[in-house]
C-alpha positions as CSV (number, residue, x, y, z in Angstrom):
1,X,-175.2,60.5,107.5
2,X,-171.9,60.9,109.4
3,X,-170.4,57.8,107.9
4,X,-171.4,58.9,104.4
5,X,-169.9,62.4,104.9
6,X,-166.7,60.9,106.2
7,X,-166.5,58.5,103.3
8,X,-166.9,61.4,100.8
9,X,-164.3,63.5,102.6
10,X,-161.9,60.6,102.8
11,X,-162.3,59.9,99.1
12,X,-161.6,63.5,98.2
13,X,-158.4,63.3,100.3
14,X,-157.3,60.2,98.6
15,X,-158.1,61.8,95.2
16,X,-155.9,64.8,95.9
17,X,-153.0,62.6,97.0
18,X,-153.4,60.4,94.0
19,X,-153.4,63.5,91.7
20,X,-150.1,64.7,93.4
21,X,-148.6,61.2,92.8
22,X,-149.7,61.2,89.2
23,X,-148.0,64.6,88.7
24,X,-144.9,63.2,90.4
25,X,-144.6,60.2,88.1
26,X,-145.7,62.3,85.1
27,X,-148.9,60.4,84.1
28,X,-152.1,62.2,83.1
29,X,-154.2,62.2,86.2
30,X,-157.4,60.8,84.5
31,X,-155.5,57.6,83.5
32,X,-153.9,57.3,86.9
33,X,-157.1,57.9,88.8
34,X,-159.0,55.2,86.8
35,X,-156.3,52.7,87.6
36,X,-156.1,53.7,91.2
37,X,-159.9,53.5,91.6
38,X,-159.8,50.1,90.1
39,X,-157.1,48.9,92.4
40,X,-158.8,50.4,95.5
41,X,-162.1,48.7,94.6
42,X,-160.5,45.3,95.1
43,X,-159.2,46.1,98.5
44,X,-161.2,43.9,101.0
45,X,-163.6,45.9,103.1
46,X,-163.7,48.9,100.8
47,X,-167.4,50.1,100.5
48,X,-169.0,49.6,97.1
49,X,-169.9,52.9,95.6
50,X,-172.8,53.0,93.3
51,X,-173.0,56.0,91.0
52,X,-176.5,57.4,90.4
53,X,-176.5,58.6,86.7
54,X,-178.7,61.5,87.5
55,X,-175.9,62.8,89.9
56,X,-173.4,62.5,87.0
57,X,-175.5,64.3,84.5
58,X,-176.9,67.0,86.9
59,X,-174.0,67.6,89.2
60,X,-170.8,67.0,87.2
61,X,-171.7,67.3,83.5
62,X,-173.0,71.0,83.2
63,X,-170.2,72.8,85.0
64,X,-167.6,70.6,83.1
65,X,-169.1,71.4,79.7
66,X,-169.6,75.1,80.7
67,X,-166.1,75.5,81.6
68,X,-164.9,73.8,78.5
69,X,-167.1,76.1,76.4
70,X,-165.8,79.2,78.3
71,X,-162.2,78.5,77.4
72,X,-163.0,77.5,73.8
73,X,-161.7,80.0,71.2
74,X,-164.7,81.0,69.3
75,X,-162.4,82.1,66.3
76,X,-160.8,78.7,66.3
77,X,-164.1,76.9,66.7
78,X,-165.6,78.8,63.7
79,X,-162.4,78.4,61.6
80,X,-162.5,74.6,62.0
81,X,-166.2,74.2,62.2
82,X,-166.4,71.9,59.2
83,X,-164.0,69.4,60.7
84,X,-165.5,69.7,64.1
85,X,-169.0,69.0,62.7
86,X,-167.9,65.9,60.8
87,X,-166.4,64.6,63.9
88,X,-169.0,65.6,66.5
89,X,-172.0,64.6,64.4
90,X,-170.7,62.5,61.4
91,X,-168.3,60.3,63.4
92,X,-170.7,59.7,66.3
93,X,-173.4,58.5,63.9
94,X,-171.0,56.4,61.9
95,X,-169.5,54.8,65.1
96,X,-173.0,54.1,66.4
97,X,-174.0,52.5,63.1
98,X,-170.9,50.3,63.0
99,X,-171.1,49.3,66.6
100,X,-174.8,48.5,66.2
101,X,-174.3,46.0,63.4
102,X,-171.1,44.5,64.8
103,X,-172.5,44.0,68.3
104,X,-175.7,42.4,66.8
105,X,-173.5,39.9,64.8
106,X,-171.1,39.3,67.7
107,X,-173.3,39.0,70.8
108,X,-176.0,36.2,70.9
109,X,-179.5,37.8,71.5
110,X,-178.3,41.4,70.9
111,X,-180.9,43.2,68.7
112,X,-180.1,46.1,66.4
113,X,-181.8,48.5,68.7
114,X,-179.6,47.4,71.5
115,X,-176.6,47.8,69.2
116,X,-177.5,51.5,68.5
117,X,-178.0,52.0,72.3
118,X,-174.4,50.6,72.9
119,X,-173.2,52.7,69.9
120,X,-174.6,55.9,71.3
121,X,-173.0,55.2,74.7
122,X,-169.4,54.5,73.4
123,X,-169.3,56.9,70.5
124,X,-168.3,60.3,72.3
125,X,-164.6,60.9,73.3
126,X,-163.9,62.5,76.7
127,X,-162.7,66.1,76.5
128,X,-161.0,66.1,79.8
129,X,-158.9,63.0,79.2
130,X,-157.6,64.2,75.8
131,X,-156.6,67.7,76.9
132,X,-155.1,66.5,80.1
133,X,-152.9,64.0,78.2
134,X,-151.9,66.5,75.6
135,X,-151.1,69.2,78.2
136,X,-147.5,70.2,78.1
137,X,-146.8,68.3,74.9
138,X,-145.8,70.0,71.6
139,X,-149.0,69.7,69.6
140,X,-150.3,72.0,66.8
141,X,-152.9,74.5,67.9
142,X,-155.1,73.3,65.2
143,X,-155.2,69.9,66.8
144,X,-156.2,71.2,70.2
145,X,-158.8,73.5,68.7
146,X,-160.4,70.6,66.7
147,X,-160.4,68.2,69.8
148,X,-161.9,70.9,72.0
149,X,-164.5,71.8,69.6
150,X,-165.5,68.2,68.9
151,X,-165.8,67.4,72.6
152,X,-168.2,70.3,73.0
153,X,-170.8,68.9,70.7
154,X,-170.3,65.1,70.5
155,X,-171.9,64.6,73.9
156,X,-175.1,66.1,72.7
157,X,-175.2,64.0,69.5
158,X,-174.4,60.8,71.2
159,X,-177.0,61.4,73.9
160,X,-179.6,62.1,71.3
161,X,-178.7,58.8,69.5
162,X,-179.0,57.1,72.9
163,X,-182.3,58.6,73.7
164,X,-183.9,57.4,70.3
165,X,-182.3,53.9,70.7
166,X,-183.6,53.6,74.2
167,X,-187.1,54.5,73.0
168,X,-186.9,51.9,70.3
169,X,-185.9,49.2,72.7
170,X,-188.6,50.1,75.1
171,X,-191.4,50.5,72.5
172,X,-190.2,48.2,69.7
173,X,-190.9,51.0,67.2
174,X,-188.4,53.2,65.4
175,X,-188.8,55.6,62.5
176,X,-185.7,57.0,60.8
177,X,-187.6,60.0,59.5
178,X,-189.2,60.9,62.8
179,X,-185.9,60.4,64.6
180,X,-184.0,62.6,62.2
181,X,-186.6,65.4,62.6
182,X,-186.5,65.0,66.4
183,X,-182.8,65.2,66.4
184,X,-182.7,68.6,64.8
185,X,-185.5,69.8,67.0
186,X,-184.0,68.7,70.2
187,X,-180.5,70.0,69.3
188,X,-181.7,73.2,67.7
189,X,-184.0,74.2,70.6
190,X,-181.3,73.3,73.0
191,X,-179.2,76.0,71.5
192,X,-182.2,78.3,71.5
193,X,-182.7,77.7,75.3
194,X,-179.0,78.1,76.0
195,X,-178.7,81.5,74.2
196,X,-181.9,82.8,75.7
197,X,-180.8,81.8,79.2
198,X,-177.3,83.3,78.6
199,X,-179.0,86.5,77.7
200,X,-180.8,86.6,81.0
201,X,-177.5,86.1,83.0
202,X,-175.7,88.5,80.8
203,X,-178.2,91.2,81.8
204,X,-177.9,90.2,85.5
205,X,-174.1,90.5,85.4
206,X,-174.0,93.7,83.4
207,X,-176.9,95.8,84.8
208,X,-177.3,94.8,88.4
209,X,-175.0,95.8,91.2
210,X,-173.1,92.5,91.6
211,X,-169.9,92.0,93.5
212,X,-167.0,89.7,92.5
213,X,-168.2,87.1,94.9
214,X,-171.8,87.3,93.5
215,X,-170.5,87.2,89.9
216,X,-168.5,84.0,90.7
217,X,-171.5,82.4,92.4
218,X,-173.7,83.2,89.3
219,X,-171.3,81.7,86.9
220,X,-171.4,78.5,89.0
221,X,-175.3,78.2,88.9
222,X,-175.6,79.3,85.2
223,X,-174.8,75.9,83.7
224,X,-177.2,74.1,86.0
225,X,-180.1,76.4,85.1
226,X,-179.4,76.2,81.4
227,X,-179.2,72.5,81.5
228,X,-182.3,72.0,83.6
229,X,-184.3,74.5,81.6
230,X,-183.6,72.7,78.4
231,X,-184.2,69.2,79.8
232,X,-187.5,70.4,81.3
233,X,-188.8,71.0,77.8
234,X,-187.2,67.7,76.6
235,X,-184.5,69.5,74.6
236,X,-180.7,69.0,74.7
237,X,-179.3,70.3,78.0
238,X,-175.8,69.7,76.6
239,X,-176.4,72.0,73.7
240,X,-177.9,74.5,75.9
241,X,-174.9,74.6,78.3
242,X,-172.4,74.6,75.5
243,X,-174.2,77.5,73.4
244,X,-174.8,79.5,76.6
245,X,-171.2,79.0,77.7
246,X,-169.8,80.2,74.3
247,X,-172.1,83.2,74.4
248,X,-171.1,84.2,77.9
249,X,-167.4,83.7,77.1
250,X,-167.6,85.9,74.1
251,X,-169.3,88.7,76.1
252,X,-167.1,88.3,79.2
253,X,-165.3,91.6,78.5
254,X,-168.6,93.4,78.9
255,X,-169.9,91.8,82.0
256,X,-166.8,91.2,84.1
257,X,-165.2,94.7,84.0
258,X,-162.7,94.4,87.0
259,X,-159.6,92.4,87.4
260,X,-160.8,91.4,91.0
261,X,-163.9,89.8,89.5
262,X,-162.0,87.8,86.9
263,X,-159.2,86.6,89.2
264,X,-161.8,85.7,91.9
265,X,-163.8,83.8,89.3
266,X,-160.9,82.0,87.9
267,X,-159.8,80.7,91.3
268,X,-163.4,79.4,92.0
269,X,-163.6,77.6,88.7
270,X,-160.2,76.1,88.6
271,X,-160.8,74.6,92.0
272,X,-164.4,73.4,91.2
273,X,-163.5,71.8,87.8
274,X,-160.3,70.2,89.1
275,X,-162.2,68.5,92.0
276,X,-165.0,67.4,89.9
277,X,-162.8,65.9,87.0
278,X,-160.5,64.1,89.5
279,X,-163.4,62.7,91.6
280,X,-165.3,61.5,88.6
281,X,-162.4,59.5,87.1
282,X,-161.6,57.7,90.4
283,X,-165.3,56.9,90.7
284,X,-165.1,55.2,87.2
285,X,-162.5,52.8,88.5
286,X,-164.5,52.2,91.7
287,X,-167.5,50.9,89.7
288,X,-166.0,47.8,88.3
289,X,-166.8,45.3,91.1
290,X,-170.4,46.2,91.1
291,X,-170.5,46.0,87.2
292,X,-168.9,42.5,87.3
293,X,-171.4,41.3,89.9
294,X,-174.2,42.2,87.6
295,X,-173.0,40.3,84.6
296,X,-175.4,37.4,85.4
297,X,-175.4,34.6,82.8
298,X,-172.5,36.2,80.8
299,X,-169.2,35.0,81.9
300,X,-166.4,37.4,82.8
301,X,-164.2,36.1,79.9
302,X,-167.0,36.6,77.4
303,X,-167.7,40.1,78.7
304,X,-164.0,41.0,78.3
305,X,-163.9,39.5,74.8
306,X,-167.0,41.5,73.7
307,X,-165.5,44.7,75.4
308,X,-162.1,44.3,73.6
309,X,-163.7,43.8,70.3
310,X,-166.0,46.8,70.6
311,X,-163.0,48.8,71.9
312,X,-161.0,47.9,68.8
313,X,-164.0,48.8,66.5
314,X,-164.4,52.2,68.0
315,X,-160.6,52.9,67.7
316,X,-160.4,51.6,64.1
317,X,-163.6,53.4,63.0
318,X,-162.2,56.7,64.3
319,X,-158.9,56.2,62.5
320,X,-160.7,55.3,59.3
321,X,-163.0,58.3,59.6
322,X,-160.4,61.0,60.4
323,X,-158.2,60.8,57.2
324,X,-161.0,61.3,54.6
325,X,-162.4,64.1,56.9
326,X,-159.0,65.8,56.8
327,X,-158.3,65.4,53.1
328,X,-161.5,65.0,51.0
329,X,-162.9,68.6,51.7
330,X,-159.5,69.9,50.4
331,X,-160.0,68.1,47.2
332,X,-163.5,69.6,46.7
333,X,-163.0,73.2,47.7
334,X,-160.3,75.8,46.6
335,X,-161.0,77.8,49.8
336,X,-160.1,75.0,52.1
337,X,-157.0,74.3,50.1
338,X,-155.7,77.8,51.1
339,X,-155.0,76.4,54.6
340,X,-151.9,74.4,55.0
341,X,-152.4,70.7,54.6
342,X,-152.8,68.6,57.8
343,X,-150.6,65.9,56.3
344,X,-150.8,62.5,58.0
345,X,-149.4,63.4,61.6
346,X,-152.1,65.8,62.6
347,X,-155.0,63.4,61.8
348,X,-153.1,60.6,63.5
349,X,-153.1,62.5,66.8
350,X,-156.7,63.5,66.5
351,X,-157.7,60.0,65.7
352,X,-155.7,58.4,68.6
353,X,-156.9,61.0,71.1
354,X,-160.4,59.4,71.1
355,X,-160.5,58.4,74.7
356,X,-163.8,57.6,76.3
357,X,-164.8,58.7,79.8
358,X,-167.4,59.9,82.3
359,X,-170.2,60.7,79.8
360,X,-170.1,57.1,78.4
361,X,-170.4,55.5,81.9
362,X,-173.1,57.9,83.1
363,X,-175.1,57.3,80.0
364,X,-174.9,53.5,80.4
365,X,-175.8,53.7,84.0
366,X,-179.0,55.7,83.0
367,X,-180.4,52.6,81.3
368,X,-183.5,51.6,83.3
369,X,-183.3,48.4,85.3
370,X,-186.8,47.3,84.3
371,X,-188.6,47.6,80.9
372,X,-191.9,47.5,82.8
373,X,-193.2,45.9,86.0
374,X,-192.8,42.4,84.7
375,X,-189.6,42.3,82.6
376,X,-186.0,43.4,83.1
377,X,-184.1,45.6,80.6
378,X,-182.4,43.2,78.2
379,X,-178.6,43.0,78.3
380,X,-178.3,45.9,80.7
381,X,-175.4,44.6,82.8
382,X,-173.5,43.4,79.7
383,X,-173.8,46.9,78.1
384,X,-172.5,48.4,81.3
385,X,-169.5,46.0,81.4
386,X,-168.6,46.5,77.7
387,X,-168.9,50.3,78.3
388,X,-166.4,50.0,81.2
389,X,-164.0,48.0,79.1
390,X,-164.1,50.5,76.3
391,X,-163.4,53.4,78.7
392,X,-160.6,51.4,80.3
393,X,-158.9,50.4,77.0
394,X,-159.2,53.7,75.3
395,X,-158.3,55.8,78.3
396,X,-155.3,53.7,79.6
397,X,-154.0,52.2,76.3
398,X,-154.5,55.2,74.1
399,X,-153.8,57.7,76.8
400,X,-150.4,56.1,77.8
401,X,-149.3,55.7,74.2
402,X,-150.4,59.1,72.8
403,X,-147.4,61.0,74.3
404,X,-145.1,58.3,72.9
405,X,-146.6,58.6,69.5
406,X,-146.3,62.4,69.5
407,X,-142.6,62.2,70.4
408,X,-141.9,59.5,67.8
409,X,-143.5,61.4,64.8
410,X,-142.0,64.7,65.9
411,X,-144.9,66.8,64.8
412,X,-144.5,70.5,64.3
413,X,-146.9,73.5,64.0
414,X,-148.6,73.4,60.6
415,X,-150.2,76.8,60.5
416,X,-148.5,80.1,60.2
417,X,-148.8,81.1,63.9
418,X,-146.6,83.6,65.5
419,X,-144.5,82.4,68.5
420,X,-146.1,83.3,71.8
421,X,-143.4,85.8,72.8
422,X,-143.9,87.7,69.5
423,X,-147.6,87.9,69.9
424,X,-147.3,89.2,73.4
425,X,-144.8,91.8,72.2
426,X,-147.3,92.8,69.5
427,X,-150.2,93.0,71.9
428,X,-148.1,95.0,74.5
429,X,-147.0,97.5,71.8
430,X,-150.7,98.3,70.9
431,X,-151.7,98.7,74.5
432,X,-148.7,100.9,75.3
433,X,-149.5,103.1,72.2
434,X,-153.2,103.4,73.5
435,X,-151.9,104.3,76.9
436,X,-149.6,107.0,75.5
437,X,-152.2,108.4,73.2
438,X,-154.7,108.6,76.0
439,X,-152.3,110.3,78.3
440,X,-151.4,113.0,75.7
441,X,-154.9,113.5,74.5
442,X,-156.8,113.6,77.8
443,X,-154.3,113.9,80.7
444,X,-151.6,116.2,79.4
445,X,-152.3,118.7,82.2
446,X,-152.0,115.7,84.8
447,X,-148.6,114.8,83.3
448,X,-147.3,118.3,83.8
449,X,-148.4,118.5,87.5
450,X,-148.6,114.8,88.7
451,X,-145.2,113.1,88.9
452,X,-146.8,109.7,89.2
453,X,-148.6,110.1,85.9
454,X,-145.4,111.5,84.3
455,X,-143.4,108.6,85.6
456,X,-146.0,106.3,84.0
457,X,-145.7,107.9,80.7
458,X,-141.9,107.7,80.9
459,X,-142.2,104.0,81.8
460,X,-144.3,103.2,78.8
461,X,-141.7,104.8,76.6
462,X,-138.7,103.1,78.3
463,X,-137.6,99.6,78.9
464,X,-138.5,97.1,81.6
465,X,-135.8,98.5,84.0
466,X,-137.6,101.9,84.0
467,X,-140.9,100.0,84.6
468,X,-139.5,98.3,87.7
469,X,-138.2,101.7,88.9
470,X,-141.6,103.2,88.3
471,X,-143.3,100.6,90.6
472,X,-140.7,101.3,93.2
473,X,-141.4,105.0,93.1
474,X,-145.1,104.4,93.5
475,X,-144.4,102.5,96.8
476,X,-142.2,105.3,98.1
477,X,-144.9,108.0,97.5
478,X,-147.5,106.7,99.9
479,X,-147.6,110.1,101.8
480,X,-148.8,111.8,98.6
481,X,-152.4,110.5,98.9
482,X,-154.1,113.1,96.6
483,X,-151.7,112.4,93.8
484,X,-151.8,108.7,94.4
485,X,-155.7,108.7,94.3
486,X,-155.7,110.7,91.1
487,X,-153.0,108.5,89.5
488,X,-155.0,105.3,90.4
489,X,-158.2,106.8,88.8
490,X,-156.4,107.5,85.7
491,X,-154.7,104.0,85.5
492,X,-158.1,102.3,86.1
493,X,-159.6,104.3,83.1
494,X,-156.6,103.4,80.9
495,X,-156.9,99.7,81.9
496,X,-160.6,99.7,80.9
497,X,-159.7,101.2,77.5
498,X,-157.0,98.6,77.0
499,X,-159.5,95.9,77.6
500,X,-161.7,97.3,74.9
501,X,-158.7,97.3,72.7
502,X,-158.0,93.6,73.5
503,X,-161.6,92.8,72.5
504,X,-161.0,94.8,69.3
505,X,-158.0,92.6,68.6
506,X,-160.0,89.5,69.3
507,X,-162.6,90.6,66.7
508,X,-159.9,91.5,64.2
509,X,-158.3,88.1,64.8
510,X,-154.9,89.8,64.8
511,X,-153.6,87.5,67.6
512,X,-154.6,84.2,69.0
513,X,-157.3,84.1,71.8
514,X,-154.8,82.4,74.0
515,X,-152.3,85.2,73.9
516,X,-155.1,87.9,74.2
517,X,-156.2,86.1,77.4
518,X,-152.7,86.3,78.8
519,X,-152.6,90.0,78.1
520,X,-156.0,90.4,79.7
521,X,-154.7,88.4,82.8
522,X,-151.8,90.8,83.1
523,X,-154.1,93.7,83.0
524,X,-156.2,92.1,85.8
525,X,-152.9,91.7,87.9
526,X,-152.0,95.3,87.2
527,X,-155.4,96.5,88.3
528,X,-155.2,94.4,91.4
529,X,-152.0,96.3,92.4
530,X,-154.2,99.3,92.6
531,X,-157.5,98.0,93.9
532,X,-156.2,95.2,96.0
533,X,-158.9,92.9,97.5
534,X,-161.2,95.7,98.7
535,X,-163.9,94.7,96.3
536,X,-164.1,91.0,97.3
């Protein structure tokens, strides 16, 4: 036990050091960690780590998906729902189909059912890898929104394909009509379970006397309960987590009412997701020696050949699919033509960002070792090796070349989006007007007799310099406890009204969700100047 604990802690320390090194040499850390894990695995004496797929699915997948859903803009998701659906469902099925027939023709003894099994494994791109590589690069917001939206759903569709293909291999029976009906049932009921569970947690957060620490803890256990509840009934746990996360994110303004709660929760989730993502990617690299040892009759060179061909297929299929998806709907609908054309650059980036990751590896590892007591599962080790090669090729090759492609094509924003500073100015103007109106309508008497409230009124009407002077004046008036307490109560009420105004802006779609989140974060910080950490 002590040795295992020491190994885990040592691995976490190595991961942190590797991430810092990746940042220093300016390489996206998922790419660097996979390469580092691969290099570490070949060092003599390094223990062989075997990943239990149940650990990946249960421990890592729910919070990673939940966090992705939480920060997904619902407005952007709905706006680009057509493209997202064609990628998350249509492309997954098309990729699975092409990989199934190609692998049957390419690999001796590979059946069509095994081909669909492999296709379901390698079809979903990894969200973390793409967003990490694109972070800090000048990419249109439409591109980011589509990639994030696709990544929320494609895991569910690929896992459902995998589930039916696995059943076909195990039983030797497959019905397209039954599989189609089961697909919609499994996915749809997963959404139902997710929304129902989210309503329960919504009620707990909103109506029970929670604290910031309890709220943060509840958000950590929410994705696990949603996932396990759906899987218990044999529905899609992924769809449950995603739908529940989207619901909770949309209602966050109602259930997390204080800045202390949100700041505390943000710190918890940032740390948790960073550690999980970093650990998972280095574990992918560490798996290779064990996978190679399991190849058996298939030679290493043959395995590499098959893996490279399947890698090329999934890359080419995505590029072939993305351009019709981007342009054909525009030819068929006048409403879609109202949006600016994506051109050829935007689809190129979306197509090239199809990097595979942890879900593919965990899915492959979940293939049972034995068909029954007498016979082993056919081609299991080869499927594992091909999956690793596809992950390695798409993550490293596409991940390293994607920034270069973005710089070469010099892509610019294609939608009429206001610059960030202009949106922030517009948001602040509305919030300041609300504050002034509230002061004059409800607190005119306080303005006349409380110099702190009067100073705030003057600050809102003046420039940044007067605002700084106002903050200084508050620090100098600590001996006026009564006025200070009254001032704090008024400010907290104004902050609450401003949060409601931000939600109104979100529903009006006057500004982007990202800019509204920035304004809400600033409100949280302003509130913390008053409340401090007394509520923690």
